Residue frames as qw, qx, qy, qz and C-alpha x, y, z in Angstrom:
[[0.928, -0.146, 0.143, -0.313, 87.07, 154.79, 96.25],
 [0.190, -0.539, 0.814, 0.103, 89.59, 152.04, 96.78],
 [0.505, 0.147, -0.771, -0.360, 89.51, 148.67, 95.00],
 [0.178, -0.113, -0.921, 0.328, 88.73, 146.88, 98.28],
 [0.299, 0.302, 0.406, -0.809, 85.82, 149.26, 98.96],
 [0.535, 0.276, -0.405, -0.688, 84.45, 148.65, 95.47],
 [0.421, 0.058, -0.901, -0.084, 84.71, 144.90, 95.95],
 [0.006, -0.183, -0.786, 0.590, 83.05, 145.15, 99.36],
 [0.430, 0.298, 0.117, -0.844, 80.16, 147.25, 98.01],
 [0.545, 0.202, -0.634, -0.510, 79.65, 144.75, 95.19],
 [0.313, -0.038, -0.934, 0.167, 79.62, 141.81, 97.60],
 [0.148, 0.242, 0.602, -0.746, 77.20, 143.59, 99.96],
 [0.515, 0.305, -0.118, -0.792, 74.89, 144.23, 97.01],
 [0.739, 0.072, 0.657, -0.134, 74.94, 140.51, 96.21],
 [0.636, 0.717, -0.118, -0.259, 76.24, 141.08, 92.68],
 [0.872, 0.010, 0.263, 0.412, 78.72, 139.02, 90.72],
 [0.293, -0.441, 0.305, 0.791, 81.54, 140.82, 88.95],
 [0.164, 0.264, 0.714, 0.628, 79.69, 140.31, 85.65],
 [0.095, -0.784, -0.612, -0.049, 76.47, 141.78, 87.05],
 [0.290, -0.771, -0.089, 0.560, 78.30, 144.77, 88.50],
 [0.302, -0.194, 0.500, 0.788, 80.16, 145.35, 85.23],
 [0.075, 0.499, 0.723, 0.472, 76.88, 145.27, 83.32],
 [0.205, -0.830, -0.466, 0.228, 75.30, 147.63, 85.83],
 [0.266, -0.722, 0.117, 0.627, 78.11, 150.14, 85.30],
 [0.633, 0.756, 0.057, -0.156, 78.17, 149.63, 81.54],
 [0.043, 0.748, -0.650, -0.128, 81.74, 148.35, 81.40],
 [0.754, 0.233, -0.604, -0.106, 83.32, 145.07, 80.39],
 [0.891, -0.438, -0.112, 0.030, 83.99, 142.30, 82.89],
 [0.743, 0.181, -0.160, 0.624, 87.70, 142.81, 82.24],
 [0.046, 0.624, -0.098, 0.774, 87.38, 146.49, 83.17],
 [0.672, -0.636, -0.035, -0.377, 85.56, 145.65, 86.38],
 [0.928, -0.207, -0.129, 0.282, 88.26, 143.14, 87.31],
 [0.498, 0.413, -0.153, 0.747, 90.92, 145.79, 86.64],
 [0.278, -0.695, 0.060, -0.660, 89.12, 148.16, 89.02],
 [0.840, -0.514, -0.027, -0.170, 88.84, 145.57, 91.79],
 [0.890, -0.026, -0.078, 0.448, 92.50, 144.59, 91.33],
 [0.282, -0.846, 0.050, 0.449, 93.64, 148.22, 91.42],
 [0.596, 0.010, 0.502, 0.627, 95.06, 147.97, 87.90],
 [0.120, 0.513, 0.399, 0.750, 92.92, 150.83, 86.55],
 [0.066, 0.002, 0.387, -0.920, 91.60, 153.93, 88.31],
 [0.023, 0.555, 0.829, -0.068, 87.99, 153.70, 89.45],
 [0.027, 0.478, 0.268, 0.836, 85.95, 156.62, 88.08],
 [0.115, -0.017, 0.490, -0.864, 84.35, 158.92, 90.65],
 [0.610, -0.058, -0.250, -0.750, 80.97, 158.17, 89.09],
 [0.587, -0.059, -0.808, 0.003, 81.27, 154.60, 90.39],
 [0.177, -0.142, -0.685, 0.692, 81.10, 155.81, 93.98],
 [0.346, 0.083, 0.071, -0.932, 78.17, 158.09, 93.17],
 [0.628, -0.040, -0.591, -0.505, 76.24, 155.25, 91.58],
 [0.457, -0.148, -0.828, 0.291, 76.71, 153.10, 94.69],
 [0.050, 0.130, 0.449, -0.883, 75.38, 156.00, 96.76],
 [0.524, 0.037, -0.240, -0.816, 72.28, 156.20, 94.56],
 [0.628, -0.074, -0.750, -0.196, 71.69, 152.47, 94.83],
 [0.317, -0.148, -0.746, 0.566, 72.03, 152.67, 98.61],
 [0.166, 0.134, 0.272, -0.938, 69.82, 155.71, 99.04],
 [0.644, 0.160, -0.160, -0.731, 67.09, 154.39, 96.78],
 [0.223, -0.187, 0.953, -0.083, 66.97, 150.81, 97.96],
 [0.591, 0.375, 0.597, -0.392, 63.33, 150.31, 97.01],
 [0.625, 0.717, -0.044, -0.305, 64.09, 151.23, 93.40],
 [0.343, -0.573, 0.694, 0.271, 67.33, 149.27, 93.26],
 [0.600, 0.159, 0.764, 0.175, 66.02, 146.51, 91.02],
 [0.475, 0.825, 0.299, -0.064, 64.54, 148.99, 88.54],
 [0.006, 0.892, -0.383, -0.240, 67.86, 150.84, 88.33],
 [0.451, -0.344, 0.790, 0.233, 69.75, 147.60, 87.82],
 [0.615, 0.431, 0.657, 0.065, 67.31, 146.33, 85.19],
 [0.363, 0.920, 0.075, -0.126, 67.51, 149.62, 83.28],
 [0.151, -0.798, 0.531, 0.241, 71.30, 149.70, 83.47],
 [0.622, -0.115, 0.752, 0.184, 71.60, 146.19, 82.11],
 [0.620, 0.654, 0.430, 0.054, 70.17, 147.38, 78.79],
 [0.084, 0.937, -0.241, -0.237, 72.97, 149.94, 78.26],
 [0.842, 0.454, -0.234, 0.171, 75.75, 148.90, 75.83],
 [0.787, -0.476, 0.056, 0.389, 79.10, 147.94, 77.34],
 [0.290, 0.922, -0.240, 0.088, 82.03, 150.34, 76.90],
 [0.802, 0.205, -0.378, 0.416, 85.71, 149.49, 76.98],
 [0.603, -0.719, -0.136, 0.317, 87.84, 150.27, 80.00],
 [0.449, 0.745, -0.115, 0.480, 90.17, 153.25, 79.81]]
């Protein structure tokens, strides 16, 4: 996944960078690095977007559950 694709997916989902970072369990700084192409985007990021797209009716439940997961640093 490219940084521009990640940014586009986030925008299409109507999420802020902070919301997307929380959803993925990473810091805002990490998310910004991904969108800027300054850090590699993990393959799991693309898979998560696929799950959110395929299970649109459960999207809010997935997001709400993910927001309770502790944030990890970007590597």
